[in-house]
C-alpha positions, 0 to 999 in steps of 0.5 A: 525497514518494514512495509506493512500493508492492509489489503482487501481480501474476502470483504475485510482487511488483512495485514501483510508484510513486504520486503524493501525490494518491493518498492518501486520509486521515481517514475520507474516502469514495472516489468511484468513479473515472469511468475504471473500471467494475470497482474492486478493493481489496487490504489492505496495510501502510503504513510511514512512512519516518523517515530518508534512506537508499540501498541499505539492507541488510535487517538495518538496514531497521527503522531507516528507518521509524517508524510503520505503518498499515493501508491499502486499495490500490484498483485499476481491475481492467478497466484493469489487464486491458487494460494487461496484454493490451497489454503496457503499465504498470499506472499508469492502473489503480493510480495514480489520485487517492485510490487508497490509503486510509491508516488510523491510524498506530501507532509502531513500535519500532526492533526489528521488527514481529514478532508484530504483528497487521499480519503475521497475514496473509501480506505479499508481502515482509517490511518489511525486504525492502521497504525494502531493495528500494526503497532499491536503486532510489532514495533514500528520504527522511523522509516517503516511504511504502512499502506492501506488499500482502498475498498476495491478489488484489484483491477487487471492491468496489461503491458504498456498500460500507464498507472497515474494518480493525481492529487489536487490536480497534480500528478503524484504517481506515474508507473508504466507497465512493460 
């Protein structure tokens, strides 16, 4: 299983990969990682890939995911600044254990996501663009996840803070920082 993300970096989108140990499901708390003193979070939309695909055209991309969920993408902001100033990849700042909290999945019609609350905020890319870009680089498979951050910089979080995301008045993601 791959986790392919599109993050907001320096005013544009950048593709990143995370391992499956990054997933935080089921209202579990996120324990502040030891390696950072400055944790940040950006909301994102997560799509669950439902079929095998390579070099998918954007007009067919909506056929390759069957559910979406709200997400919270955590970043070690101090490590990201250090990596950026040294010209290193951001992996250690982004891909630590439990750095991607996933809310409840909602099935998607194969037509599109247009008009859903997920898109009220501005995503970095459309879901179709994200699937197309990811599938140009690597084959996507059933069970892979593709996430897209919203066009916003990470905001700092602190211990005991609760991250909540509601969709259509229902709580879909709950994560307490410990």
